[in-house]
N, C-alpha and C positions, 0 to 999 in steps of 0.2 A: 442573552447571548454570551453570558460569562463563559460557557463551555468551550467556545471557539475563539474567544478574544484574548486568552492568556495561555502561557505554557505550551504544552504539546498540542492543545487545541488550535493554537495559532498556526502551527505547522501545517494543519489540514487546509487552512486558507491559502498558505503559500503553495502547496501542491495544487490546489484548485487554480490558482493564478498561473502556475506552470502549464496545467492542462488547457487553460484558456489560450495561452500564448501558442501552444502547440496546435490547437484547433485552427487558429488563424493563419498558420503558415501555409504557403502554397504547396509545400512538400511534406505536409504533416503525416506522421506515422499513426496518429490516433486522434479521434474527434470526440469532444465532450461539450455539447451545446449547453449543458447545465452549469459548467464550471464558472463562467463569468457571473452568473446570477448569485452564486455563493459569495464571490469576492465582493460584489457591489452591495450585498445585503448586510455586511458586517462593517461597523464603523472603523475597526482597526485596519481593514484592508481596502476600504472603499476607494482610496487613491492609488492603489497599486496598478501597475500596467497589466493589461490582458491581451496585448498584442506586442510583438517585438518592435513594431513601428513606434510604440509609445515610449521606448527606452532610448534615451539620447545616444548611448554608445552601443546600442544594438546587441549583436551576438558576442561582442567583446566583453559585455558585462558578465562578471563571474556568476552572479545569481540568476538574473533573468535570461541570460544567454546559456552558459554552459550547464548550470544546475537544472535549469528548466528543460533543456534538451535531454538531460538524464531522466527527468520525470516523464517526458513524452515517450522516450524509448521504453522505460519501465512499464508505462501504461499499455503500450502496444504488445509487449512481450507477455504480460500477464493477462491481457484481454485474450490473446491467442490461446494461452494455456487453459483458461476457463472455458472457452468455446470448444476447444478440442476435447476436453474432458466431458463436457455435457453432451456433445454430439456423439460421444462414444457410449453414452448410456446413463450417466448420472443425471438425476433430476433435482438434486439438492445442492445448493451452493451456500457456503458459510463464509462471510467476510468478517474476519477477526480484527477488531479495531477499524471498522468500516470508514470512519471519518466522513468526509464529503465525497466519497466514491459514489458515482451515479450509474454504475454498471447495471444495476437492476432495471434501469429505465432505458439505457442507450444501446445495450447489446441485443443482438437477435437470438434470444434464447430458444431452445427447442420447446415445443408445446409441453405444458405440464411442469416446467421448471420453476422452482421457488428459490428466491435469494434471501437468505437470512443475514441481516446486518446487525452485528453485535458492537455496541459502543456505549459510552456513558449516556444516561438519560438526557442530559442537557445538550449534548452534541446532536443526538437524534431529534430532539425537539426543534432545534434550530434548522436542521435539515428538512423536517416536515413542514416548517413554516415557509421555507423557500420553495419547496417542491409542490406543496399542496397535497391533495388526496393521493394515497399510495395505490399503485396498481396491484393486481392480485399476485404478480410475480415478486413483490417486495414485502418482507416482513421485518419490522424493527424489533430488536431484542435488547432492551435496556439492561446493561450489566457491565461490571468492571472486570477486565481481564485479569486483574490481580486477585479476584475473589472467585466465588462459585458462579460461573457463568453457564455451566452445563445445565443446571436446573432450569434456568430461564430459556435456554435454547430448546430443551425437550418440551417445556410447557408451551412453546410457540409452535409446536407441531413437527419438529425435526424427528425423523425416524432413523434410529441407529442401526436398523437391520438392512437398510437400503444403501447402495453406493452413494457417495457424496464427494463434493469438490470443495476444498478448503483453500483460503488465501489469507496470509498475514503479510500485508504490504506496508512497509515503513513503520511498523509498530514495535517489533522486537527490540529495536535499537534503544527504546526508551524504558523497557521493562526491566525490573530486577532479574538476576539470573534465576532465582527460585521461581519467579512467575513464568519465565520462559520454559523451565523444566515442567512445571505444572501444566502449562498450556499444551506442550507436546504430548505429555502423558494422557491428557484429557482428549485431545484429538484422536490419539491412537485408540482409546477406549470407546469412542463414539463412532469411529469410522469403520464401516463394514468392508470386507474384502472387495477389491475393485475400486476403492476410493483413491483420490489424488489430493496432493497438498503442494502448494508453492509458498515460499516465504523468503523474506529478505533478511540478511544478516550483515554485520560489519565486524570483520575480524579484529579490528583494533583501531585506535585513533591515530596511529602512526607516530612519526618523529615530531619533535617540537616544530621543525620546519613545515611538516605536513599540517600540523594544527594551526599554523599561521597562514595556511593557504587562503588566497583571496575569496574562494567560495565561502569560507566561514566568516571572514571579516566583512565581505560585502553583504551577506545575509544579515549579520548583526547591525550593520550601519544603515541598511535600507529598509529593514522591516522590524528591527528591535528583537529579532529571534536569535538567541545565542545557542546554536545547535550543540556546541561542545558542552555547555552547561546542562543541556537537556538529555544528552545521551547518558544512559546509565553506566557508571564506571565499573560495575562488577566484571570480573573475568567472565567471558561468555562461555556458556556450555556448548559442547559439541552435539548439537541437536540432530545433525545428520547421522552421527554414529549411534545415538540413542535410538533413532527410528530404525536404523539398520538392525540393531539387536532385536527389535520387535517384528522383524520380517519385512520391513519396507525396503524397496529399492530406491536409491537416491542418486541424483546427478547435481553437481554444483558447477555453476557457470559464473563468469565475470560479465559485467555489463558490456565490456569491450568486445566480448565474443559476439554480442548481438549488434553492436555498432558495425562490426565487419559484415555480419549477415545482412543487415538492412541497408547498409551504406549511409546511415544517418545516426547521429548520436555523439556522445563525448568520446574523445580519444585520450589515451594516457598522457599525462604531463608530469614534469618533475615535482616531487613532493606533493603528490596528488591526494586531494581529500577523498577521492572516490576509489583509491587503490585497494582498500580493504572491503569494499562492497561485494557481496556475493548473492546470487539468486539460486535457491535450492528447490529442486523439483523432485517430489517423492510419490511413489505409488505403492499401495498396499495390495499385493498380488491377489487375484481372485483364487478361490479354492477349487474352482471348477476348471 
């Protein structure tokens, strides 16, 4: 289980705990019945809460309350994006840095849809151990996003001539800038016209006061995860502008836009750890 017990892998367990907490809320925006299984299967997270009722200070807890509401909102928004794209015609979904995402199993995909999950072999092995036999909709692609992952994806059956739907949720924040640029160029080269992409970025870590936000300190104190140390310090590339030069149309939104839309989720606060978070949605126009 080394792949999920340390470093960035441990953040996948934290997100799974957040999805479990969201699932158990009476007003949940997204449901993931598999999330709690991941949390309980790893020794590093076995004692973490999977319901807000398990948290003594409830929603006032910066990690299990506010940050996990962010994870719940993000899950819903990106679920909606994936389903809208596939219902419009795409039958290939590629999850970049899939982690412990269970969308291949829990979403109601159109018939014939295949979900490719790209991540390190040890992360996917842990996932397979917890989930058991994979359905036909799910294909694991062991690869490191910092290297040549395109060859593994193509070998797994991905067809670059057909429209596809891509998602990079919570992974670009940890990659070097060069790896992000390579990832975007690779997606562009593999995505046929009519393809869609969504990804999450962080514009910066903010002021010293923002870096001292309770979201960061509570996460470190309660899970041992130092997010600020894990975030890659490179100046971030403008991937939306890069895609635009390749002919993609892009829309950038803040999480708070969707809090307003759904009536649930985090609201802005002073010296906010989430102030720099953005969700980007891109489409490669069809030639027809």
